[in-house]
C-alpha positions in Angstrom: 21.7 -16.8 20.2 19.2 -18.5 22.4 15.7 -17.7 21.1 13.3 -16.8 23.8 10.5 -14.2 24.1 13.0 -11.6 25.3 15.2 -12.1 22.2 12.7 -13.0 19.5 10.4 -10.0 19.9 13.1 -7.3 19.5 14.7 -9.3 16.7 11.5 -9.2 14.7 11.1 -5.5 15.3 14.6 -5.0 14.0 13.7 -6.7 10.8 10.5 -4.6 10.4 12.5 -1.4 11.0 15.1 -2.4 8.5 12.4 -3.0 5.8 11.0 0.5 6.5 14.4 2.2 6.4 15.1 0.7 3.0 12.1 2.5 1.5 12.7 5.9 3.2 12.4 8.6 0.5 14.8 10.9 2.4 17.6 8.3 1.9 16.8 7.1 -1.6 14.9 9.7 -3.7 17.7 12.1 -4.7 19.7 9.6 -6.8 16.6 9.0 -9.1 16.0 12.7 -10.0 16.4 13.7 -13.6 18.6 16.7 -14.6 16.8 20.0 -14.1 15.0 21.2 -17.2 15.4 24.5 -19.2 11.9 25.5 -18.3 9.7 25.2 -15.2 9.5 22.4 -12.7 6.0 21.5 -11.5 5.9 18.9 -8.7 2.6 17.0 -8.2 1.8 13.7 -6.6 -0.3 11.7 -4.2 0.2 9.0 -1.7 1.1 8.3 1.9 4.7 9.1 1.1 4.0 12.1 -1.1 4.8 14.9 1.4 8.1 13.4 2.5 9.0 12.8 -1.1 8.3 16.4 -1.9 10.5 17.5 1.0 13.3 15.2 -0.4 13.0 16.9 -3.8 13.3 20.3 -2.1 16.4 19.2 -0.2 18.0 17.7 -3.4 17.3 20.9 -5.4 17.7 23.7 -2.9 18.0 26.4 -5.5 15.5 25.3 -8.1 12.3 27.2 -8.7 9.7 24.6 -7.8 5.9 24.9 -7.7 3.0 22.5 -7.5 1.3 20.4 -4.8 1.1 16.9 -3.5 -1.7 15.1 -1.6 -1.1 12.9 1.4 -3.1 11.2 4.2 -4.2 13.1 7.2 -1.3 13.1 9.7 1.3 12.4 7.0 2.3 16.0 6.1 5.9 17.2 6.7 7.1 20.8 6.4 7.9 22.1 2.8 8.8 25.5 1.5 8.1 25.5 -2.2 5.7 22.6 -2.8 2.3 22.7 -1.2 1.1 19.8 0.8 -2.6 19.0 1.2 -4.0 16.3 3.5 -7.0 14.2 2.6 -8.8 11.0 3.5 -7.7 7.4 3.0 -9.0 4.7 2.2 -12.3 6.4 1.4 -11.9 9.7 -0.5 -13.2 13.0 0.8 -13.9 16.5 -0.5 -10.4 17.7 0.4 -8.9 15.1 -1.9 -11.3 15.9 -4.7 -10.4 19.6 -4.4 -6.7 18.9 -4.3 -6.9 16.6 -7.3 -8.5 19.5 -9.3 -5.6 21.7 -8.3 -3.1 19.0 -9.4 -4.7 18.7 -12.8 -4.8 22.5 -13.2 -1.1 22.7 -12.2 0.1 20.6 -15.2 -2.1 22.2 -17.9 -0.6 24.7 -20.3 3.0 23.7 -19.9 5.5 23.7 -22.7 8.0 21.2 -24.1 10.9 22.6 -22.0 9.0 22.2 -18.8 9.2 19.2 -16.4 6.4 17.6 -14.4 7.8 15.6 -11.5 5.1 13.2 -10.3 5.7 11.7 -6.8 3.5 8.6 -6.6 3.1 6.2 -3.7 0.6 3.8 -2.2 -2.7 5.3 -1.2 -2.7 7.8 -4.0 -5.8 6.3 -5.6 -8.1 7.3 -2.8 -6.2 10.5 -1.9 -6.3 12.0 -5.5 -10.0 11.3 -6.2 -11.4 13.3 -9.1 -14.6 11.8 -10.4 -15.2 11.4 -14.1 -17.6 13.8 -15.8 -21.2 13.0 -14.6 -20.1 11.3 -11.4 -19.9 12.7 -7.9 -17.7 12.3 -4.9 -20.5 10.4 -3.2 -20.6 8.0 -6.1 -16.8 7.4 -5.7 -17.1 6.9 -2.0 -19.8 4.3 -2.3 -17.9 2.3 -4.9 -14.7 2.6 -2.8 -16.4 1.2 0.3 -18.0 -1.7 -1.8 -14.6 -2.5 -3.3 -12.8 -2.6 0.0 -15.4 -5.1 1.4 -15.6 -7.2 -1.7 -12.4 -9.2 -1.4 -11.1 -7.8 -4.7 -7.4 -7.5 -5.1 -5.7 -4.1 -5.3 -5.1 -4.7 -9.0 -8.8 -5.4 -9.6 -10.0 -2.4 -7.4 -7.7 0.0 -9.2 -9.0 -1.2 -12.7 -12.4 -0.1 -11.6 -11.1 3.1 -10.1 -9.2 4.1 -13.2 -12.4 4.0 -15.2 -14.3 6.2 -12.8 -11.7 8.9 -12.7 -10.8 12.1 -14.6 -7.1 12.0 -13.5 -6.0 8.3 -13.1 -5.1 5.8 -15.8 -2.7 8.1 -17.6 -5.0 11.1 -17.7 -2.7 13.2 -15.5 0.3 12.7 -17.9 -2.0 13.4 -20.9 -3.1 16.7 -19.4 0.6 17.7 -19.0 1.5 17.2 -22.7 3.8 18.4 -24.3 5.8 18.8 -21.1 8.2 16.0 -20.1 6.7 13.9 -17.2 9.0 11.9 -14.9 7.3 9.8 -12.3 9.2 8.7 -9.1 7.2 5.9 -7.5 7.2 3.8 -4.4 5.5 0.6 -5.0 2.9 -0.8 -2.6 1.3 -3.3 -5.0 2.1 -7.0 -5.8 4.1 -7.2 -8.9 5.1 -3.5 -8.9 2.8 -2.8 -11.8 2.9 1.0 -12.6 -0.7 1.0 -13.7 -1.8 -0.2 -10.3 0.3 2.1 -8.0 -2.2 4.9 -7.2 -4.2 3.7 -10.2 -1.4 4.8 -12.6 -2.1 8.5 -13.2 1.0 9.0 -15.4 1.2 5.7 -17.3 -0.9 4.2 -20.2 -3.7 1.9 -19.1 -4.0 -1.4 -20.9 -7.3 -2.2 -19.2 -10.8 -1.4 -20.5 -14.3 -0.4 -19.4 -15.3 -4.0 -20.3 -12.9 -5.4 -17.8 -14.1 -3.0 -15.1 -17.7 -4.0 -15.8 -16.7 -7.7 -15.6 -15.0 -7.2 -12.2 -18.1 -5.4 -10.8 -20.3 -8.3 -12.0 -17.9 -10.9 -10.6 -17.9 -9.4 -7.1 -21.6 -8.6 -7.2 -21.0 -4.9 -6.4 -24.1 -2.8 -6.2 -23.3 0.4 -8.1 -24.9 3.8 -7.8 -27.0 4.4 -11.0 -24.7 7.1 -12.3 -21.7 4.8 -12.0 -23.4 1.9 -13.7 -24.4 4.2 -16.6 -20.9 5.6 -16.8 -19.3 2.1 -17.1 -22.0 1.0 -19.6 -21.5 4.0 -21.8 -17.7 3.7 -21.9 -17.6 7.1 -23.6 -14.0 8.0 -23.1 -11.3 5.3 -22.6 -8.2 5.9 -20.6 -5.0 6.6 -22.6 -3.6 3.4 -24.0 0.0 2.3 -24.8 1.2 4.2 -27.8 -0.9 7.3 -27.0 1.3 10.3 -28.3 0.3 12.4 -25.3 2.3 10.0 -23.1 5.3 9.8 -25.4 7.4 11.9 -23.1 6.3 10.2 -19.9 9.0 8.3 -18.0 8.5 6.1 -14.9 11.2 5.4 -12.3 10.6 3.0 -9.4 12.6 4.1 -6.4 11.5 1.6 -3.7 9.7 -1.7 -3.9 8.5 -4.5 -1.5 11.3 -6.7 -2.7 13.9 -4.1 -1.7 12.4 -4.0 1.8 12.5 -7.8 2.1 16.1 -8.0 1.0 17.0 -5.4 3.6 15.3 -7.4 6.3 17.0 -10.5 5.1 20.4 -8.8 5.5 19.5 -7.8 9.0 18.4 -11.3 9.8 21.8 -12.7 8.9 23.5 -10.3 11.4 21.2 -11.9 14.0 22.2 -15.5 13.1 18.9 -16.2 11.4 18.7 -18.0 8.0 16.3 -15.9 5.9 13.9 -17.4 3.3 12.1 -14.9 1.1 8.7 -16.4 0.2 7.8 -13.6 -2.2 6.9 -10.0 -2.3 3.5 -10.4 -3.9 1.5 -12.9 -1.8 -2.2 -12.3 -2.1 -5.3 -14.0 -0.9 -7.8 -14.0 2.0 -5.8 -12.7 5.0 -6.7 -15.5 7.4 -6.0 -18.2 4.8 -2.6 -16.8 3.9 -1.8 -16.9 7.7 -2.8 -20.6 7.7 -0.6 -21.3 4.7 2.4 -19.5 6.3 1.9 -21.6 9.5 2.1 -24.8 7.4 5.5 -23.6 6.0 6.7 -22.7 9.4 5.8 -26.2 10.7 7.7 -27.8 7.9 10.8 -25.8 8.8 10.5 -26.7 12.5 9.5 -30.4 12.1 11.4 -31.4 9.0 14.1 -28.8 8.3 12.5 -28.1 5.0 12.9 -25.9 2.9 15.6 -24.8 5.4 16.7 -25.5 8.9 16.3 -23.2 11.9 17.0 -20.9 13.4 15.3 -19.2 10.4 13.0 -16.4 9.5 10.4 -16.6 6.8 9.9 -13.2 5.1 7.1 -12.2 2.8 5.2 -9.2 1.4 2.2 -8.4 -0.7 -1.3 -7.5 0.0 -3.9 -9.8 1.4 -7.7 -9.1 1.3 -10.5 -9.3 3.9 -13.9 -10.2 2.6 -16.8 -9.0 4.7 -19.5 -11.6 4.4 -23.2 -10.6 4.2 -24.7 -10.2 7.6 -21.4 -9.8 9.4 -20.7 -6.5 11.2 -17.0 -6.2 11.2 -15.2 -5.2 14.4 -11.8 -3.5 14.7 -9.1 -5.1 12.6 -6.8 -4.8 9.7 -5.5 -7.3 7.1 -2.2 -7.8 8.9 -3.7 -8.5 12.3 -6.3 -10.8 10.7 -3.5 -12.7 8.8 -1.5 -12.9 12.1 -4.5 -14.3 14.0 -5.1 -16.9 11.3 -1.4 -17.9 11.5 -1.6 -18.0 15.3 -4.6 -20.4 15.4 -3.0 -22.6 12.7 0.3 -22.7 14.6 -1.2 -23.4 18.0 0.7 -26.6 18.5 4.1 -25.1 17.7 6.7 -23.9 20.3 9.6 -21.7 19.6 7.8 -19.7 16.9 7.1 -16.0 16.8 5.6 -13.8 14.0 5.3 -10.1 13.2 2.9 -8.8 10.5 2.5 -5.2 9.8 1.9 -2.5 7.1 5.0 -0.6 6.3 3.1 2.7 6.2 2.5 2.3 10.0 -1.3 1.9 9.7 -3.0 -1.5 9.5 -6.3 -0.8 7.8 -7.8 2.2 9.6 -6.3 1.4 13.1 -3.5 3.4 14.8 -1.1 0.5 14.8 1.1 -0.9 12.1 0.3 -4.5 12.9 1.0 -6.9 15.7 3.2 -9.7 17.1 2.4 -13.2 18.1 4.3 -15.5 20.4 4.0 -19.2 21.3 1.9 -18.3 24.3 -0.5 -15.9 22.5 -3.5 -18.2 22.5 -3.0 -19.2 26.1 -2.8 -15.6 27.2 -5.9 -14.8 25.1 -7.8 -17.6 26.8 -6.8 -16.4 30.2 -8.0 -13.0 29.3 -11.4 -14.4 28.3 -10.9 -13.8 24.6 -12.4 -16.1 22.0 -9.7 -16.1 19.3 -11.8 -17.9 16.7 -14.8 -15.8 17.3 -12.8 -12.6 17.0 -11.3 -13.8 13.7 -14.8 -14.7 12.3 -16.1 -11.2 13.2 -13.0 -9.5 11.7 -12.1 -8.2 15.2 -8.5 -9.4 15.4 -7.2 -6.0 16.5 -9.1 -6.4 19.8 -7.2 -9.5 20.7 -3.7 -8.2 20.1 -4.5 -4.8 21.7 -5.8 -6.5 24.8 -2.6 -8.6 25.0 -0.4 -5.5 24.5 1.1 -7.0 21.3 0.2 -4.4 18.8 3.1 -2.7 16.9 2.8 1.1 17.0 5.2 3.1 14.8 3.1 6.1 13.9 3.1 7.2 10.2 6.4 5.9 8.7 6.0 8.2 5.6 6.7 5.4 3.3 4.6 2.5 2.0 5.9 -0.8 0.4 2.9 -2.8 1.5 2.7 -5.5 4.0 5.6 -7.1 5.8 5.5 -10.5 7.4 8.3 -12.2 9.4 8.1 -15.6 11.1 11.0 -16.5 13.4 11.4 -20.2 14.0 13.9 -21.2 16.7 
């Protein structure tokens, strides 16, 4: 195939769509369900995929007596008949999420050994199922969440802090369900697929500590509300740790991961005559810097045929970060468009190279697009439109550039979430 703008753009979109299909709960969840129990089935959960996961459970168990509720992001609900769906705010929690989290915790209390709690967990659950620890308020949690999002902390680090400010995360949900059996079905959106990090691990033991949370707060210079600082200093009630008997009957099953999505995209790439190279499903770092590094690898492929010859596609996943520097008022952007603009600036001299970067949940940060696409002429078109690409990157306003050029990728909510997807096509 001759790689031009008219062939490269739809090819990249096919790879993105293949990655999303590989993580669709409607296609994959049923095979991971346990056998129905003797007692009751209570379904709870939180995340951007929670509602469609609940619908998939209902479809797989059409005659089972199901109860419970799941929490998803505004605009991500789907129709269900037996499992309630509540929408709440992400990435900063709101009162709807707090109230729903209380209902989730109440739904699992008082169960017996013959009962089953089916926990449906996916990315976004940490903000959506926000239940402050005793002595803290929702406003406290909101303030900390905003500070964490702007700090440059990784998702692992942010969720360590969140677990220690919560009455439901870090294994506390599973502990509340004891002695019932707890089976968690999870879609991973975090680098390394660590169960303690996905939605802050409400059903798994937490090996981290209050001391670690305090250390992270100090490292990133986060200014805490007084009640939060006092709570972390007191360390009155640690999260359930490995070996806690209340979690002895808790089981965790991963049903979709970033790696699975990348492998699906790689298979699609081969059908297009592209040699795929998977750079990893857990790339982290400052978004614009990661984009610069990816441009260097793409240059090596094009100029030297190393580590593989073109036509090729470089595939990667993970979660980059965007650090808002003091004194900078951020514009409109998300980590994927920022990573893509960093890539575009670093690859300015390259011809025959296209890139797509997007979030598999369909929302890049807080914008209405999944991400964006860059072509060899992106910077030339930006200049012709009077756009200062470097200035927009410095002010975290990358979305404005790609939106003006008509290069944003709009999918709407995909109802799954296996984190970021990056594909770089080198002719």
